[in-house]
C-alpha positions as CSV (number, residue, x, y, z in Angstrom):
1,M,38.1,-121.3,1.9
2,S,41.3,-123.7,3.4
3,N,44.6,-123.7,1.6
4,P,45.5,-126.9,0.5
5,N,49.2,-125.9,0.3
6,T,49.3,-125.2,4.1
7,K,49.1,-127.6,6.9
8,E,49.6,-127.5,10.7
9,L,51.2,-130.2,13.1
10,K,51.2,-130.2,16.6
11,L,54.7,-129.7,18.3
12,P,55.9,-132.2,21.1
13,A,55.7,-130.6,24.5
14,K,59.4,-130.5,25.0
15,F,60.1,-129.0,21.5
16,D,63.0,-126.5,21.3
17,P,63.3,-124.8,18.1
18,A,67.0,-124.4,18.5
19,K,67.7,-128.0,19.1
20,H,64.9,-129.7,17.2
21,A,64.3,-127.7,14.1
22,A,66.3,-130.1,11.8
23,I,64.7,-133.1,13.3
24,M,61.0,-131.4,12.7
25,E,62.0,-130.7,8.9
26,R,63.0,-134.4,8.4
27,K,59.6,-135.2,10.1
28,V,57.4,-132.9,8.1
29,K,58.9,-134.4,4.7
30,E,58.4,-138.0,5.9
31,E,54.7,-137.3,6.8
32,L,53.6,-134.7,4.3
33,G,56.1,-135.4,1.3
34,S,59.4,-133.8,-0.1
35,D,57.7,-130.7,-1.5
36,W,56.6,-129.6,2.0
37,S,58.8,-127.5,4.7
38,I,58.5,-125.7,7.7
39,S,57.0,-122.1,7.2
40,H,57.0,-121.0,11.0
41,I,56.1,-121.8,14.4
42,D,52.9,-120.4,16.0
43,K,54.1,-120.5,19.8
44,Q,50.8,-119.5,21.1
45,R,49.0,-122.3,19.7
46,W,52.0,-124.5,19.9
47,R,51.8,-125.6,16.2
48,L,54.3,-126.1,13.4
49,V,52.9,-124.4,10.0
50,A,54.2,-126.3,7.0
51,V,53.8,-125.2,3.4
52,R,54.0,-127.0,0.0
53,H,56.3,-125.9,-2.6
54,T,55.1,-126.2,-6.2
55,S,57.2,-126.7,-9.2
56,M,54.9,-124.6,-11.4
57,T,52.6,-121.4,-11.0
58,S,48.9,-122.3,-10.5
59,M,46.1,-120.2,-10.8
60,N,43.0,-120.2,-8.7
61,D,40.0,-118.0,-10.1
62,E,38.0,-116.2,-7.3
63,G,35.6,-114.1,-9.5
64,E,37.1,-110.6,-9.7
65,T,40.4,-111.5,-8.3
66,V,42.7,-114.3,-9.5
67,V,45.3,-115.9,-7.0
68,L,48.6,-117.4,-8.4
69,E,50.6,-119.7,-6.4
70,L,54.2,-119.3,-7.5
71,A,56.6,-122.0,-8.3
72,N,59.1,-122.7,-5.7
73,G,62.2,-120.4,-6.5
74,T,60.2,-117.8,-8.3
75,K,62.1,-114.4,-8.2
76,M,61.0,-110.7,-8.4
77,S,62.8,-110.5,-11.7
78,D,60.2,-113.0,-13.0
79,A,57.1,-110.9,-12.6
80,P,57.1,-109.3,-16.1
81,A,57.1,-112.9,-18.0
82,I,54.5,-114.3,-15.5
83,A,52.3,-111.0,-15.9
84,A,52.5,-111.3,-19.6
85,R,51.6,-115.1,-19.6
86,F,48.8,-115.0,-17.3
87,E,47.2,-111.6,-18.3
88,K,47.2,-113.4,-21.8
89,M,45.4,-116.3,-20.3
90,K,42.9,-114.2,-18.5
91,P,41.7,-111.3,-20.5
92,G,40.8,-108.2,-18.5
93,Y,42.8,-109.1,-15.5
94,Y,46.2,-107.7,-14.5
95,L,48.9,-108.3,-12.0
96,T,48.3,-106.3,-9.0
97,K,50.4,-108.0,-6.5
98,F,53.6,-110.0,-6.7
99,E,55.0,-111.4,-3.4
100,P,57.5,-114.3,-4.2
101,F,59.0,-113.9,-0.9
102,L,55.9,-115.4,0.9
103,K,55.8,-119.2,1.7
104,P,54.6,-120.2,-0.7
105,G,55.1,-117.4,-3.3
106,R,51.8,-115.6,-4.1
107,A,50.6,-113.1,-6.7
108,T,47.1,-111.5,-7.3
109,M,45.6,-110.4,-10.4
110,Q,42.6,-108.2,-10.6
111,K,39.8,-107.3,-13.2
112,F,39.8,-103.8,-14.5
113,D,39.1,-101.8,-17.6
114,K,41.7,-100.3,-20.2
115,A,41.1,-96.7,-18.8
116,T,42.1,-98.1,-15.3
117,K,44.9,-99.9,-16.7
118,R,46.1,-97.0,-18.4
119,A,45.9,-94.9,-15.4
120,R,47.9,-97.4,-13.3
121,G,50.7,-97.5,-15.8
122,A,50.9,-93.8,-15.9
123,V,51.2,-93.5,-12.2
124,A,53.6,-96.5,-12.3
125,N,55.8,-94.6,-14.9
126,A,55.5,-91.3,-12.8
127,L,57.1,-93.1,-9.9
128,G,59.5,-95.3,-11.7
129,V,58.1,-98.7,-10.5
130,Q,56.3,-101.7,-12.2
131,P,52.7,-101.4,-12.8
132,W,51.8,-104.1,-10.3
133,A,53.4,-102.1,-7.5
134,I,50.6,-99.7,-7.7
135,V,47.2,-100.7,-6.2
136,I,44.4,-99.0,-7.9
137,N,40.5,-98.9,-7.6
138,T,37.9,-96.9,-9.3
139,R,35.9,-94.3,-7.4
140,S,32.2,-93.8,-7.8
141,D,32.9,-90.3,-9.2
142,G,35.0,-91.7,-11.9
143,G,38.2,-91.1,-10.4
144,Y,40.9,-93.5,-8.8
145,D,42.0,-94.4,-5.4
146,L,45.5,-95.4,-5.0
147,E,47.9,-97.2,-2.7
148,L,51.6,-95.8,-3.3
149,P,54.9,-97.9,-3.2
150,D,57.4,-97.0,-0.3
151,S,59.5,-95.2,-2.9
152,Y,56.9,-92.4,-3.4
153,T,58.4,-89.0,-2.2
154,P,56.2,-85.6,-2.5
155,S,59.0,-83.4,-3.7
156,K,60.1,-85.7,-6.6
157,H,56.8,-87.1,-7.6
158,D,53.9,-84.9,-6.9
159,E,54.3,-82.6,-9.9
160,K,54.1,-85.9,-12.1
161,L,51.2,-87.5,-10.5
162,E,49.4,-84.0,-11.2
163,E,50.4,-84.3,-14.8
164,V,48.9,-88.0,-14.6
165,A,45.6,-86.7,-13.4
166,T,45.1,-83.7,-15.9
167,D,46.6,-85.2,-19.1
168,I,46.3,-88.9,-19.0
169,A,44.0,-90.2,-16.3
170,G,41.5,-87.5,-16.5
171,G,41.5,-84.0,-18.0
172,P,41.8,-80.3,-17.2
173,G,40.7,-79.5,-13.6
174,W,41.3,-83.1,-12.4
175,F,43.7,-83.5,-9.4
176,T,45.3,-85.4,-6.8
177,R,45.1,-85.7,-3.0
178,I,48.1,-87.6,-1.2
179,D,48.6,-88.7,2.2
180,P,52.4,-89.2,2.4
181,R,52.3,-91.0,5.8
182,S,49.7,-93.7,4.6
183,L,50.8,-93.7,1.1
184,E,47.1,-93.6,0.2
185,A,46.1,-91.2,-2.8
186,S,43.1,-90.4,-4.9
187,I,42.8,-89.0,-8.5
188,I,39.7,-86.9,-8.2
189,P,37.6,-85.4,-11.3
190,S,36.6,-81.7,-11.2
191,D,36.0,-78.8,-13.3
192,P,39.1,-76.5,-13.8
193,P,39.3,-73.7,-11.2
194,T,37.9,-70.3,-12.2
195,F,36.6,-67.1,-10.9
196,S,33.1,-65.4,-10.9
197,Q,32.5,-62.8,-13.4
198,L,32.7,-60.4,-10.8
199,I,34.1,-60.4,-7.2
200,P,32.4,-57.5,-5.2
201,Y,35.0,-55.5,-2.9
202,P,34.2,-56.4,0.7
203,T,32.9,-53.3,2.0
204,D,31.4,-54.9,5.1
205,A,34.7,-56.5,6.0
206,K,36.5,-55.6,9.2
207,V,39.3,-53.2,9.1
208,T,42.1,-53.1,11.6
209,A,42.5,-49.4,12.5
210,F,45.9,-47.7,12.5
211,A,48.1,-47.6,15.4
212,P,51.8,-46.6,15.7
213,G,53.9,-49.7,15.4
214,S,51.3,-51.9,14.0
215,K,52.0,-53.9,11.0
216,E,48.7,-55.3,10.3
217,L,47.4,-52.3,8.4
218,A,50.0,-53.1,5.7
219,K,48.1,-56.2,4.6
220,I,45.6,-54.9,2.0
221,P,43.1,-57.3,0.7
222,L,42.8,-56.7,-3.1
223,G,41.0,-59.7,-4.6
224,E,41.0,-63.5,-4.8
225,R,43.6,-66.0,-6.0
226,L,42.6,-68.6,-8.4
227,P,40.9,-71.5,-6.2
228,A,42.5,-74.6,-5.6
229,P,41.4,-77.6,-7.7
230,G,38.3,-78.6,-6.5
231,E,37.5,-75.6,-4.6
232,K,34.8,-72.9,-5.4
233,H,36.5,-69.8,-4.0
234,G,40.3,-69.0,-3.6
235,E,42.2,-67.6,-0.7
236,T,42.4,-63.7,-0.5
237,F,44.8,-61.9,-2.5
238,I,46.7,-59.3,-0.5
239,I,49.7,-56.8,-0.8
240,D,51.8,-56.6,2.2
241,F,53.5,-53.1,2.2
242,E,55.3,-54.0,5.2
243,S,57.0,-57.2,3.5
244,G,57.5,-55.3,0.3
245,M,57.5,-51.5,0.6
246,N,57.0,-50.7,-3.1
247,S,54.9,-52.3,-5.9
248,Q,55.1,-52.4,-9.6
249,V,51.9,-52.7,-11.4
250,G,51.9,-53.4,-15.3
251,G,48.9,-53.7,-17.4
252,T,48.1,-54.7,-20.9
253,S,45.2,-52.3,-22.6
254,N,41.9,-52.7,-20.9
255,S,43.2,-54.8,-18.3
256,G,41.4,-53.2,-15.3
257,K,44.5,-51.5,-13.9
258,S,42.4,-48.5,-12.9
259,V,40.1,-50.7,-10.9
260,F,43.0,-52.4,-9.2
261,L,44.7,-49.1,-8.2
262,N,41.2,-47.8,-7.0
263,D,41.2,-51.0,-5.0
264,I,44.4,-50.1,-3.2
265,V,43.3,-46.6,-2.7
266,A,40.4,-47.6,-0.7
267,G,42.4,-50.3,1.2
268,V,45.1,-48.1,2.6
269,L,43.2,-45.2,3.2
270,A,40.4,-47.2,5.4
271,R,43.5,-48.5,7.4
272,G,44.7,-45.1,8.2
273,A,47.4,-44.2,5.6
274,E,47.9,-41.0,3.8
275,L,47.7,-40.7,0.1
276,A,49.4,-39.0,-2.7
277,I,48.6,-39.4,-6.3
278,I,50.8,-38.5,-9.5
279,D,49.3,-38.9,-12.8
280,T,49.0,-37.1,-16.2
281,P,46.3,-34.4,-16.5
282,A,44.5,-36.5,-19.1
283,K,44.4,-39.8,-16.9
284,A,43.8,-37.9,-13.5
285,V,39.9,-38.3,-14.0
286,D,40.4,-41.9,-12.8
287,F,41.3,-40.5,-9.2
288,E,39.1,-37.7,-9.0
289,W,36.5,-39.5,-6.8
290,C,39.4,-39.7,-4.0
291,K,40.9,-36.4,-4.5
292,K,39.4,-35.0,-1.3
293,Y,41.4,-37.8,0.6
294,V,44.7,-37.0,-0.6
295,R,47.1,-35.4,1.9
296,P,47.8,-31.5,1.5
297,E,50.1,-31.1,-1.4
298,G,49.8,-34.7,-2.4
299,W,48.1,-34.2,-5.9
300,G,50.5,-34.0,-8.6
301,C,47.8,-34.4,-11.5
302,E,47.6,-31.1,-13.1
303,S,51.1,-30.5,-14.7
304,I,54.4,-31.9,-14.8
305,D,55.8,-29.3,-12.5
306,E,53.2,-30.2,-9.8
307,A,54.2,-33.7,-10.2
308,A,57.7,-33.2,-9.7
309,A,56.8,-30.9,-6.6
310,V,54.6,-33.4,-5.0
311,M,57.3,-36.2,-5.4
312,S,60.0,-33.8,-4.0
313,K,58.2,-33.0,-0.9
314,I,57.5,-36.7,-0.4
315,Y,61.3,-37.3,-0.6
316,A,61.8,-34.8,1.8
317,E,59.2,-36.0,4.3
318,G,61.2,-39.3,4.1
319,D,64.4,-37.7,4.7
320,K,62.9,-35.8,7.7
321,R,61.6,-39.2,9.1
322,A,65.0,-40.9,8.5
323,K,66.6,-38.3,10.8
324,V,63.9,-39.0,13.6
325,L,64.9,-42.7,13.3
326,K,68.5,-41.9,13.5
327,E,67.6,-39.8,16.7
328,Y,66.2,-42.8,18.3
329,G,68.4,-45.3,17.2
330,V,65.9,-47.4,15.5
331,Q,66.1,-48.8,12.0
332,N,62.5,-48.8,10.9
333,W,59.7,-46.3,11.7
334,T,57.7,-49.4,13.5
335,Q,60.2,-49.4,15.9
336,L,59.8,-46.0,17.5
337,P,58.8,-45.8,20.9
338,A,54.9,-45.6,21.2
339,D,55.4,-42.6,23.6
340,A,57.7,-40.5,20.9
341,Q,55.9,-37.6,20.1
342,E,57.3,-38.0,16.2
343,A,55.8,-41.6,16.4
344,A,52.5,-40.2,17.1
345,K,52.4,-37.9,14.2
346,M,53.7,-40.4,11.6
347,R,51.3,-42.3,9.5
348,P,52.0,-44.6,6.4
349,I,52.1,-42.6,3.3
350,V,51.3,-44.4,0.0
351,L,52.1,-42.6,-3.2
352,I,50.5,-44.0,-6.4
353,M,52.1,-42.9,-9.7
354,D,50.2,-43.9,-12.7
355,E,50.9,-43.6,-16.3
356,V,54.6,-43.2,-15.9
357,T,55.4,-43.4,-19.5
358,G,53.6,-40.3,-20.0
359,L,55.1,-38.7,-17.0
360,W,58.9,-39.7,-17.5
361,A,59.2,-39.5,-21.3
362,L,61.1,-36.3,-22.3
363,E,59.6,-33.8,-24.6
364,T,61.1,-33.0,-27.8
365,V,62.5,-29.3,-27.7
366,P,61.5,-27.5,-30.8
367,K,64.3,-26.6,-33.1
368,G,64.9,-23.6,-35.1
369,L,63.6,-21.4,-32.2
370,E,65.2,-18.6,-30.4
371,K,66.6,-19.8,-27.0
372,D,64.4,-17.5,-25.3
373,H,61.3,-18.4,-27.1
374,P,58.4,-19.5,-24.8
375,M,57.8,-22.7,-26.4
376,R,61.4,-23.7,-26.5
377,I,61.8,-22.5,-22.5
378,E,58.3,-24.6,-21.8
379,A,59.6,-27.9,-23.4
380,Q,62.9,-27.3,-21.5
381,D,61.2,-26.7,-18.0
382,A,59.1,-29.6,-18.7
383,N,62.0,-31.9,-19.1
384,T,63.7,-30.5,-16.2
385,A,60.4,-31.4,-14.2
386,K,60.4,-35.0,-15.6
387,E,64.0,-35.5,-14.7
388,I,63.4,-34.1,-11.2
389,L,60.3,-36.5,-11.0
390,K,62.1,-39.2,-11.8
391,L,65.2,-38.7,-9.8
392,K,63.3,-38.2,-6.6
393,Y,61.0,-41.1,-7.1
394,S,63.9,-43.5,-7.9
395,K,65.8,-42.1,-4.6
396,T,62.8,-42.5,-2.6
397,A,62.3,-46.2,-3.7
398,A,65.9,-46.9,-3.0
399,E,66.4,-45.0,0.4
400,M,63.2,-44.6,2.0
401,R,62.1,-48.1,2.6
402,F,62.2,-48.0,6.2
403,V,60.2,-44.7,7.1
404,G,56.7,-45.8,6.3
405,I,56.6,-44.5,2.6
406,K,55.1,-47.1,0.2
407,L,55.2,-46.7,-3.5
408,V,53.0,-47.8,-6.5
409,L,54.6,-47.4,-9.9
410,S,51.9,-48.3,-12.5
411,S,52.5,-48.2,-16.3
412,Q,51.0,-49.9,-19.4
413,V,54.2,-51.2,-20.7
414,A,57.3,-51.7,-18.3
415,S,60.6,-51.4,-20.2
416,T,63.9,-49.3,-20.0
417,D,62.3,-47.0,-22.8
418,T,59.8,-45.8,-20.0
419,G,62.9,-45.5,-17.5
420,I,61.8,-48.2,-15.3
421,G,65.4,-49.9,-15.6
422,T,66.5,-52.9,-13.6
423,A,67.8,-51.1,-10.7
424,L,64.4,-49.5,-10.3
425,R,62.5,-52.6,-10.8
426,T,64.6,-54.5,-8.3
427,N,63.4,-51.8,-5.7
428,H,59.9,-52.8,-6.2
429,Q,59.4,-56.0,-4.3
430,N,56.0,-56.7,-5.2
431,K,55.1,-57.3,-9.0
432,I,51.8,-57.5,-10.5
433,L,51.0,-58.0,-14.2
434,L,47.2,-57.3,-15.2
435,G,45.8,-58.8,-18.3
436,V,45.2,-62.3,-19.5
437,N,47.5,-62.2,-22.5
438,P,50.7,-60.4,-21.7
439,T,53.6,-61.0,-24.0
440,E,56.6,-62.9,-22.9
441,G,58.4,-59.6,-23.2
442,N,56.0,-58.1,-20.7
443,R,56.4,-60.9,-18.2
444,K,60.3,-60.6,-18.4
445,L,60.1,-56.9,-17.8
446,V,57.8,-57.3,-14.7
447,F,58.9,-60.6,-12.9
448,P,62.5,-61.3,-12.1
449,D,61.9,-65.0,-12.8
450,P,59.0,-65.3,-15.2
451,A,59.2,-69.0,-15.2
452,A,58.2,-69.2,-11.4
453,V,55.2,-67.1,-12.0
454,P,52.1,-69.1,-13.3
455,K,50.2,-68.0,-16.5
456,V,46.4,-67.4,-16.8
457,P,44.7,-70.6,-17.8
458,E,43.6,-71.0,-21.2
459,H,39.8,-71.6,-20.1
460,I,39.9,-68.1,-18.3
461,R,41.8,-66.4,-21.2
462,S,38.9,-67.6,-23.4
463,N,36.1,-66.4,-21.4
464,A,36.1,-62.6,-21.8
465,K,33.6,-62.2,-18.8
466,V,35.6,-64.3,-16.3
467,G,39.1,-63.2,-17.4
468,K,38.1,-59.4,-17.1
469,G,40.5,-57.8,-14.6
470,V,42.6,-61.0,-14.0
471,G,46.3,-60.9,-13.6
472,T,49.4,-62.6,-12.0
473,A,51.6,-61.5,-9.4
474,A,54.8,-62.3,-7.4
475,N,54.7,-60.4,-4.2
476,E,57.3,-60.4,-1.5
477,G,57.0,-63.4,0.9
478,D,54.2,-64.8,-0.8
479,E,53.6,-67.5,-3.6
480,A,53.2,-66.3,-7.1
481,C,49.6,-66.7,-8.2
482,V,47.0,-66.0,-10.6
483,F,44.4,-63.5,-9.2
484,K,41.2,-61.4,-10.0
485,P,40.9,-58.0,-8.2
486,Y,37.7,-57.1,-6.4
487,Y,35.4,-54.6,-8.2
488,A,33.3,-51.8,-6.7
489,S,32.2,-48.5,-8.3
490,T,33.9,-45.4,-7.2
491,Q,30.6,-44.4,-5.4
492,E,30.8,-47.6,-3.5
493,L,34.2,-47.2,-2.4
494,G,33.5,-43.5,-1.6
495,D,30.8,-44.8,0.7
496,F,33.0,-47.5,2.1
497,L,35.7,-44.8,3.2
498,K,32.8,-42.5,4.6
499,K,31.7,-45.4,6.9
500,F,35.2,-45.3,8.5
501,G,35.4,-41.6,8.9
502,V,38.3,-41.3,6.5
503,P,39.3,-37.4,6.8
504,T,39.3,-35.2,3.9
505,F,41.6,-32.2,3.0
506,E,41.8,-29.1,1.2
507,G,44.7,-27.7,-0.6
508,Q,45.9,-31.0,-2.3
509,R,47.8,-29.3,-5.2
510,P,51.3,-27.9,-4.1
511,T,51.5,-24.4,-3.3
512,R,53.6,-21.8,-5.3
513,A,56.2,-21.9,-2.3
514,T,56.5,-25.5,-2.7
515,M,56.7,-25.2,-6.4
516,E,59.6,-22.7,-6.2
517,Q,61.4,-24.7,-3.7
518,F,61.6,-27.9,-5.6
519,V,61.0,-27.3,-9.3
520,P,63.3,-24.6,-10.8
521,T,62.5,-23.0,-14.2
522,S,64.9,-21.5,-16.8
523,G,63.2,-18.2,-17.2
524,P,64.1,-15.3,-15.3
525,S,62.2,-14.1,-12.3
526,D,62.3,-10.4,-13.3
527,D,58.8,-9.4,-14.3
528,G,60.2,-6.5,-16.5
529,D,62.5,-8.7,-18.5
530,E,61.3,-9.2,-21.9
531,T,61.3,-13.0,-21.8
532,A,59.2,-12.9,-18.6
533,K,56.7,-10.8,-20.3
534,R,56.5,-13.0,-23.2
535,R,55.9,-16.1,-21.0
536,K,53.1,-14.3,-19.2
537,K,51.5,-13.5,-22.5
538,M,51.7,-17.1,-23.5
539,E,50.3,-18.2,-20.2
540,A,47.4,-15.7,-20.6
541,E,46.8,-17.0,-24.2
542,A,47.1,-20.6,-23.0
543,M,44.1,-20.3,-20.8
544,I,41.7,-21.0,-23.8
545,D,42.0,-23.8,-26.4
546,P,41.1,-22.1,-29.7
547,E,39.9,-25.6,-31.1
548,T,37.7,-26.7,-28.0
549,G,37.2,-23.6,-26.1
550,E,38.3,-25.3,-22.9
551,K,41.0,-24.0,-20.4
552,M,44.5,-25.2,-20.8
553,T,47.6,-25.2,-18.7
554,P,50.7,-23.9,-20.1
555,F,52.2,-27.4,-20.1
556,E,49.2,-28.6,-22.2
557,Y,49.6,-25.3,-24.2
558,A,53.2,-26.1,-25.2
559,N,52.1,-29.6,-26.5
560,K,49.3,-28.1,-28.4
561,Q,51.8,-25.6,-30.1
562,K,54.2,-28.5,-30.8
563,R,51.5,-30.6,-32.5
564,L,50.3,-27.5,-34.7
565,S,53.8,-26.9,-35.6
566,V,54.2,-30.5,-36.8
567,R,50.8,-30.1,-38.8
568,K,52.0,-27.1,-40.4
569,G,55.4,-28.6,-41.3
570,D,53.6,-31.5,-42.9
571,A,51.3,-29.3,-44.8
572,D,54.2,-27.1,-46.0
573,E,56.1,-30.3,-47.2
574,M,53.2,-31.4,-49.0
575,S,52.7,-27.9,-50.6
576,G,56.2,-28.1,-51.9
577,E,55.7,-31.3,-53.6
578,N,52.7,-30.1,-55.3
579,Q,54.4,-27.1,-56.8
């Protein structure tokens, strides 16, 4: 369709724009009229193109599109008034292009529904431009394709456009896809990203074998990140024990913390690390499946004294390795020469300390007892062991980051009341919080910057099966995320380790010599001493629990006697009240 407001004139053979432009301008007005003027010169075709300037804006209806020919002198600032006038004249059509700088000036109106109009308005508001600066078209899937203005900047506008997609143009799960180079974008419908009810542990995955100096073995796959919008599966969630030597794992009740710790156990053992475990006697059953893989004298789960001895021995090993590094003039154990005899013997050691609340909380020393009473001595010795355990752990976390010792500290509630103070939390670079509904207090006590760590989405929190085991993490050198751990039974994990030929050991509990070396007791060593005799008698009696008939350690006996003493005191008090 020809444009009645545009005409072409043949130029004279000797026409020179620099000399003859004014003459041709007069000729155009003489031949075509005073409202015509030169638009441009087409040198290839040797034609002069003239346009007619109208004194009023006119409308040409072309079906789905309406073209407005703008009056001469129309400015960009006139767009709102022209849009309002013609959108009222043509219901359902909206201004989509406004180009008064053309000759003649031109604007375009396009037909679309109210939802499209609202989506375009929201995008324009997010970008801080007029709605007609946004070109919008509906997609076959119900979303929108967009052409963005030159003012678009990813760092400034992407988050706002995501909000438009999920809260205005679409709903939960909708997302944007933007090409900053072409300024083409799409708002795409999708369901909210989620997890499978169960993500199997990858027992068939390839595992990098340990080699001195290698850092690959430190990257332990432990689950799946929340998928990106529109994706079915997320990236692998890993802990890199080389980027962040130590890890803090917090968990709400029934959050799947034991499953996650077992994933760590399987991952590090399969890659050639040595394992040490410290736990309370009551909870150590969670790790019985892997006890045979624990390094000699690395099982600190039978008593608080043995826990302190294991931790002290790990610290001593770290101190020994630090001296080797100094001897070779290197700062990290991975930098040791491959032919160094000491390097060949060194393997990474991963120590898991679970239920730290029970391990570090001091016992109440019974009052009113003689100083040499076995129960009083037992409580004092337990507290001494607890203090040693806490001290050696803290020193290892602070001092042994470069000798191949990796620590995993696990607790139900992370707070200063359990001894996990600010300084100790700082020495744990990887932060994991399991559970879909942690309190803000939990988040603040695990994550240095809780605002930078995403929360578990509502649609996952409200689905018990999907949300089981889900948590959040902020690991060193990695983007904070929502993730779900792998799951496998302990039998399956055991078969997995057997496939890789992971060695087993005997003598996992610390020896008596190790106990005497690292954990002093307050009682005298002379067997003829009266106190020593009373302690031996107590230990003999402590072998059997009178209520259950089961064997007990002296440490468990002291706790038992303390509870019985409290019960007796309560009973005496009630008896006194009844008299």
